N, C-alpha and C positions, 0 to 999 in steps of 0.2 A: 622788222621788233614783231610785227607781225605772224612771219611763219614761228618765229620763237614761239612767243603764245599759244599760239596753236598747238605746238609741240607737248609747250607743261600740257596744255589742259587736256591733249590726248594722253600724256603719263598719266596725270593724277587721273582720268576716265580710267587708264587700264589698271593701277592701282587698286583702284578703287573695287573696280570688279573683279579686281583678284584677293583682296581683301573680304566682300564680300562673298568670292566664290567658297572660301576657306573657311567664313562662317557658316556659312551654309552647309558647307558638307561633314561640318562640324555638328549642326544640328542636327543631321541626317542619321550620322553617327551617335548622336545622345540618344536621339529615339529608336534608331533601332537595339541598342543595349538595355536601356528603356522594356522598350518591346520582350528583347529576351528575360529579363530577370520577371514583369508580367507574367510569361507564359509560365512560367516557371512556378510562377505563384498559383497560377488561375490550374495548374495541373495538382499542384500540393489540395486545392480546396478542393477538387472535383473525386483526386481519390481518395480523402479526409470524407465526403459527404455520411453523414448519418441518418438522412430522411427516417421518418420514425416507423414506415415500412418496412426497411431494411433490421432496426434496436430491435423490430420484435420478432426479426426470424432470429436474432441474437438471443434474445432471449426463451423461444422453443429451440432454442440451440442446449445451450447453458441447462436449462429446463432435464433435457431429453439423455444430455453427458451424465449427470449430479443422476438420475435414473440407470443409469447404465454402470457407474461406481459401485454404486448402494448392488446392484445384480451380482456384482463380479469383481474378481483381483483380475487387476489389469482389463477391463472389459474399456474401460474410460480414461481418456489421459488428465481427470479430475481424481484424484485418490480419492477422494471421499473418507477421509481414515475415522475409525471408531478411539473417540477418546473415550470412554469410560464414566462420562459424567452424566451419571442418569436422572438428577436432580442437579437444579437451580437453584441459589440461594433466594430466601424468600424476604427478607426484610427482619425477619423476627431474631435471628444471631446474635450473644452477646457475648462480649470478653476480647479480650486481645490477642494479637495473630501476626505471623509472618509473613514475608514472603521472600524471595531469591527471586532476580530478572534477570536472565543471563541470555542474549540474543544476537549482541553483538563486541563491540570491545570496549563498553560500558558494563559494569554489574552494577544492579541498583536492589537495596537493599527497600525494604518494607514491615512499615508496623502501624496498625491500624486498630481503633480499638472501639468496638461495636456497643452498637446504643439496646438494641432488641427492638428498638418500636420503630414505625414512620420510616423505615432502612436509614437510620440513625449512627451517622460516624461520625464519634466524640472526636477521636482524633487522629490526627495521621502525621505518621513523620518516615521523610524518604531521603535518601541519603543515595549520589552516585558517584561510583568509581572508577576509574579509568584502569581496564588490566592492563596490565605489564606488558608489554611487545613479548617479551621472550617466550611468559605464562602459553602463550597462545601455544606454539611447538614445543612445549616441553615435555611433562608426565600428565600423568593423570591426577597423579598422587598432589605434585606439586600444585595445581591451577585448584584442586579443591580442597588443599590446601589453605590456600591463599583465600577461599570464599567463605570456607571455616571461621579462618581468622577475623576477617572483616567482620562477615557475624556476630562474633561472638562480642567482639569493640561497639558495635553496632547495641546488641542488647546491653552490654554494663553501662550504659547511658541510659536507663528509666531512671528517671525519675522515682519511678515508686514499685518497688517487684513484690510488695507482698501478698500479690494477686496472686505470684508463684512459687504455691508450699514445694514441700520434695515429694508431696502426691500428684502433683499434676505438672504433666510435662509441658513442654512448652511445644506448639504446633507450627506447620509450617507449608504453605505455596509453594512450592519453585515452578514457573519459567521454563523452560528449556526449547528457547526457540531453533530448534536445529532438527534435519531429521531423522524422527525415531519411529520404530516400530511398537506403538504404546502395547501394552500385556493387556495393563489390569487399569486403576485408577490413581495408583501410585506406585507404577514403575513402567520404562519402557526402555529397550534396546535403542543407543544407537546406532544409525544406518550411516552416516559417513558426518563431515564438517563443511562446513559452510563460512563466508565471510569471513577467510581470511585466517581461522583454526587448523590445526593439524596435530593434532595430537593421538599418536598412531596407537598406541596399548590403550585406547578406548574405545574407538570403532569395535562395533560387536559387544559391548560389555551392557550390563546395564546401569543405566542414568542415577536412580538414585541408591542403588548399593553404593557406588564410589561417593555421593555426597554424603549418605549416614555415613559411610567410614571417615572420609575427614571430619565430619562434626566431634565421632569418636576418639578421633587421634586430638583432636584439640580443646578437650574437656565440654564437649556444649550439649545437653543436657538436653537435645530438642527432636521430635520428630519429625520428617516430612510426611504431612496429611495427604495432599496429590502434586503428579505430575499435571501439566498443559503447557498449553503454546499462548500465545500473544493473543489471539484473537478468541480462544474460551474463555481468558481474563475478560476480556472486554466483553465477550458475552454476559458473564456473571454479575460483573459491575452495574451495566446495562439493567439486567432484568433485577436485581438487588436495588435498584433505584424504582423501577416498573415493571410490572409481572407482565404487561402486555409487550418486553422484548422479545423476541423470538431469530432472533440474528443478529450479529455483530461482522462490522466490514472493514479491516484495518488496508488505510492506502495512505501511503506516507511514501518510505523512499520503496518501500517494496509493496505490497498488496495482497490478500487472504480474505478466506470469510468461513464463518462457521456457522452454524444453524443447529435448531433442535429437531429430530426428527424423531419419527416412530417408531418403536422396534421389530415394526412387522418388516416397514417399508427396509430392514437393513436384510437383504435374501441372502447376500455372500456371508451372511452368520446366523443360517436357518437355527432354529430355537434360544436365541440370544431372549433372553428374560430378562427385565430393569424390574426393580420396586417401582418406577412408574410409568414405566408404560415406551420412555423414551429415551433416544439419548443424543447429545449433541455431538454430531459427525465438523470435523476438522477438512474443509471440501480440496486448499489446494490449490484457489482459483488460479491461482497465477501459470498454473499450467494448460489451464483451458484453451480451448482452441477451436472453429469453426470457417467454414470458406467463405459464411456472410459477414466476417469481419474487416472491414476496410484498410488492407495493407497496403504500404504505399513501397516505391523504389529503394527508400529510407531503410523504416522498419525492415526490407531485405538486407541490405547492407549489415544495417546493426546487428541483427540475429547471428549473419556468416562471420562477425568480427567479434561475435562475442566467448567468452568461458565454454558456455549453454548452447550450440546452436541448435533449434529445432525443439528447444525448450524454453517453458514460462512467455509463451509467444503474448498472452495475453496481458503478464503482468508488464513487458516488455512495450505495452501500448499505450497502458494506463498511470503506470507507478513513476513516482516522482524520481526513480534511479534512470532512469533511462529519457524523459521530455525533454530535458535538458540537451543534449546530445542530439535526437531527431530534430530543434532547432537547430543546431552548430550545424547540422550534416545538412539542411537546407542553403543556411548561408553561404556555406563554403563549397554549395553548387552553382547559385549567384552568383560567385566571387568566382569559377574558373568562367564563366559565360561573359562577365563584362565587366569592368572595372565601378563600377559606380561603390565598390565600398573601398577603391584606392588601392593598389599592390596586394596581392595577395597575401594575409596577414598568418604566422607560422603559427600561429596559435589552433589556427584552425583546423589545424592539421591534426590538433593533441585533440583523442579521444577523452568526453566530461569532463572540458575541463570548462564547459558553462553546465553550472549545475541550475537544479529547477526553481531552488528561490530567488536568482539572476533572473529567470524569465516572469517569474511572476515580478517582480519588482517594474520590470518593463510594458509587459503588460497592461498593470495596472497604473503606470505613470500620466499622471493627471496633470502635467504643467503643458505650457502653451507649445512649449517649445521641445515637448521628451527630453530635457535634459538627463533624466536617470539615466534614459535609453543611451543618450551619446556616452555617458558618464560608464555605463557596465562594455559597452561598446569596445570603448579605449580601456578601460583597465583588464579587462577578463579575455579581452579576444584584438587586445592590440590593433585594431583599428583605429583608424585618425577621426577628427572632428567628419561628418558627412552630413550631406544637406538631409532638411526637414525631413520632405517626401520619403528618403530613403528610411529614415529612420521610423513614420509608420508603415514601411511595410516591416520594417522589424518589427512592430508591436502587431504586427497583422498575420506572419508564421507564430507568432508568440498564443493568439486568441484560435486559430485552426488548430495547432498542434492540443492544447488544451483543452477546447472546445470536442473534439475528436474524444479525448480520452474521457473527460466527465460524461461522456453523453452514453459509452460504450460501459463505465463504472455503475449508471444508471440502468443497463439494461441485466446488467452478471446481478444485480439487487433484484429487479422483477421476475429475472430466471429463477432467485429464491422463490419470492415468492409464490409464483406459479406453482411450484415442484410442489411445495404444502397445503394448497389452497388458499392464499390470502391474497390471490393478483383478482379476485373475483368472478376467476372464471371457472373454479373447484381445483386447477392443477391440473398434475399427471397421475394417474390413478396408481397405488403397486399392486395392494394386494385385496383389499376393500376396492370398493365401484369406488362414485364419486363422490368426493368428499362437499362437507356444505359449504353452498358455495354462500352464504351470508356473511355480507363483508364485516370482520371486528377488526375491531382497533389494532393495528398492527406497529409494532417499533423494533426498530434496525438503527441500532448502536453502531457510530462510526468513531473510530481513534483513526489519527493521521494526520501531520502538517497539511498536506494535499487538501483535506479537504480543510480541516480549521484554520487554516491560516492564508489559503489564494481563494478571496473572496468571489471571484472568476472561474474555477472553479467548481465551489460551489455553487452558485448561481447557476450555471450551466448544468451541472447533474441534480441538478430540482426541477428544473424548466423540464429535460428531459423524461425523467420520474412522470411528472403531469403529464408530458405530450402521452407517452405509451400506458398510462395505467388508465387517461382520462379523469379532468376535474372529479366528478360524484366518487369515482374508488380512490382517488392519490388521496384525498382528504382526512381518507380512514389511515393513511399511514404514513410514522412518523419518523423523521429522523433525526437520531437525539446522539450531540457529540459528545465523549465519554475522554475523563485524560488519566493517565496510566492506568489502564484495563489488566496491561501484562504485569501489572506489580499489585494495583490495591483488589485488583480483581482476581487472581490467585491468594491472596489471602481470606479472600470474601470465601471462596469456594475452600478454602482448609478449613473455616468458620463453619461450612455448611454439614460438612463430611467429616466433622471431630469428634461427634459422638458415635461414629461407627469404628466397631476396633477388627473388623475384616472388612477388604472391601466388597462392598454389595455388587457388585459384576465384574467379572476377568471372564480370560481364555486362557484353557487346560492344554 
């Protein structure tokens, strides 16, 4: 019996050792897996670093590229397009004006009634309609007939038409956010379609002529007063409410900026004369690039797999269309290197399956166990329940990607301020000497869901702005959120140009 007891005891000890060995091995492998994904995170953090010194290098690069783009066509990745808007609304505009906003898969129709005092908008009506899919690849006549009939029905809903007699033609602002070579305040030639449109007979044609023909065919007596893009409308709306507004930035699905420039700084159009001595410039800043931008392997892969490689580099790092996909790519890399997310989910291989609003929800999840993170991982990426520490890892990924985007957007804004001498340093001079370096109150109008709806993005942007400028200067720079600048702003620009019977400035 003694020998049996000893044997049993020895056997139990062997089993215990074996179990302990298995558990120890699992812990070692688990630690290795965790170290692996933490290594991926640290690499991401290092690649996305935006210390203030680097941001100031981006500021300088943006200002230099702006200068180059104004000096010659093709001189910079920034197109620096003339808009022929040579004066902005003052707030004294009176009357009822309309706007059409065509910039994607929806058509927005707007009517505003302006009171003429204290930048007063007495009433605003907005209607949003999806554009039928077949019209996006049909003919220009079909598209503009749809636009015209939609506008006509909207106009006929007016409760009181008495203001519009046969002696007065309704005036319209047209926001057309596609690549256009603008020729004057109310004319421009379509260069190419984007955003799913492919109407071949429209490319190379004058946009306003096509719209006016559609209005005429449908019996609508309305005159297109201005042709603008969405950033110009945002700038106009901002300036209408606050005369210190000098620039506008859109940070949403895409991103762009416009600002008010001196006419004599637009060297590529020597002899350009405007009534105000200035002109709004559409930067097309999404295409900005600099070696100082903190680019990661995920950015390189995303760019290479995109329909437009080597284009829109700045936009791909800061806009809402891309942030979610950068986060997805990081999670995919971690899933390929370890099984902390479980078996590799096929959904992680699908580009753009993780939209930026979900990144925002995960990033700002304040529940103790991060249930919103768990829900989104399960529903959007088909990743089942994961431990809390893994959910925290996902939040950290969202934070790193979002913080970099917001801080780079802030550097871009300061780049504009530097170019026009509103950053407290005097800016980059073009023809004249140094501009007045005394800091004036400076307002930048901002529109787009990434800024208005994503709290952490907005906070990081403001934080970076203060760091770059310093608190003494930053207190003079105000970022103001606007709403529907692409629609309401276009109507207000139409109002500001309504007394002009000819274009105040144009290219011959």
